[in-house]
N, C-alpha and C positions, 0 to 999 in steps of 0.2 A: 488156713481155714478162714482167716478174718475177712477176706474179700471174695466171697463166692458169687456175688452179684454186683454188677452186670458182666464182669469179665468173662466168666465161663460161658454165659449165655451168648455174649457177643461173638465169641470165637466160632460158634456154630450157627449164628444167624444166617450166613449165606446159604445154608442147607434149606431152611424153610422158605427163604425168599426165592431161591432158584427152583425148588420143587415143592410148591405149596400143597400139592395133592399127595405127596409121598411122605411128608413130615408134618406133624402137628406142632405148631410153634409153642404152645403152652407145655406140651409134654417134653419137648426138647429142653425148654428152660428149667422145668422141674427136674428132669433127669440130670441136667448139668449141675444142679445144686445137691442132688440126692447123696452123693458120696460124703459130702460134709455133714449133711443132716444125719445120715446113718452113724457116722463116727462121732458126732456130737451126742447122739442118744447113747451110744456105747460108752462114750467118755463120761457121761453122767453116772452110769452104773459103776464104772471102775474108779471114778474119783478124779480123773484128769483127762484133758483133751489131747488129741493127736491122731494121726492117720492110722488106719488099720483095716478092718473088714470092709468098710465102705469103699476103699480104694483098691481092693483086690478084684481080679476078674470074676471070681466066683461070687463075690459080694455084689458086684454090679448087677448081676442077674437075680441072684437069690434074695438080696436085701433091697437094693436101690429100685428095681422095677416094681415090686409089690408096694413099697412105701410110696413110690411115685404115683401109682394108681390111686392110692388113698388121698394123697395131696392134690392130685389133679381133680378128683371128684369133689373135694372140698372147695377148691378154687372155682370150679365150674358152677357148683351149686350156689356159692356166694355171688358170683357174677350174674347169674340168671335171676337170683332173688332180688338183687338191686337194679336189675334192668340194664346191665352193661352188656348188651347183645353184640356190640361192635368189638369187644375185647377179643384178641386172638385166642381161639380155643374155647369160646363161650359155648359153642355147640360141640357135642361129643363126636370125635372121629370114630372110625371102626376100631375095635379092640386091637387088631393087628397093627394098625398105624400108630396107635397110642403106645403099645408095648415097644415097637420098633423105635419110635421117637424117644421114649424114656431111656432105652438101652443105649442108643447112639449118643444122647446127651450125657449119660453117665460115663460112657467110654471116652468121650471127648474130655471130660473132667479128669479122668485117670491119665490120659495122654498129656494134657496140660500140666498136671501136677508132676508127672514123671520128669518132664524136661525142665521144670522150674523148682524142683525140690532136690534134696540131696540123697534120696533113697529109692529103692526098688521094692514095691509092695504088691505087684500084680499077682504073685503066687502066694500071698499071705493067706492063711496062717502056716502053710507048709514050708514056705521059703521067704525069707526076708533078708535083704542086703542093704544095710545102712552105709556101705562103702562101695556101692555100685559104680559110682563115677570116679574119675581120677581125683587125686588129692587137691589139685588146684581148683576144681569145681566145688569141693567141700570146704575150701578155705574159709575161715571165720574171721571177718574183719572186726566184728564185735558181736555181742549177744545181748538180747533184750528179754528181760523177764516179762512174761505175759500172764495175766490171770488165768487160772485153771489149767495151765500147762505144767507138766512135771519138770521139764528141763527148759532152760532159756532158749529162745528162738534165735537161731544163727543168722547173721547177716553176712553175706558174701556174694560170690559170682552168681550162684543159683538164685539168690534173692533179687539181684539186679535183673535177671531174665524174667523172674516172676513179676516184677514191677512193670517191665516193658510190656509183657503179655497182658497184664491187667489194663494198662492204658489202651492198647490196641483193641482188646475185647470190648472195653467200654465205648470206644469210638465206633466200633462195628455195630454195637447195639443201639446207638442213638437213632438211626433211621427207623427202628422198630417202635420207638416211643412216639414218633411223629405220626404214625399211622393210626 
């Protein structure tokens, strides 16, 4: 959860660049951050951070999309209030495009985290598999205690992939910052 931006947004940037009328850039970006926002809010309530409802398929639509609509509205209102008309997404797209973009952004986050973390949470809360991947993928080279996390964060092969995808995502997002 520490690096939700710009890695998650960068990995889906090709979608809104290739099909600007089918995707809303702001909604894709907010959607890509939404699973971590949802789980941070849930984490505050339960007293520690970690993945859960925000990273499940049901949570993507039932929690991430509604939260994303609220966050999008706030960002757009702020952008328009301060005269940032050139910001991607300063004008509101159709509700269908906005919801679609939020959901695709959130789904991309779940896919990104699936291959770069050591667990399977897509069917959470009904099914959770903390040992979905082979033992070598879950190997722990070391552990780091992080504030607000119940257990130490494991560093291993999945973390190396996570770091690589973070760098790739950030590099893919850079052209969006220039526009």
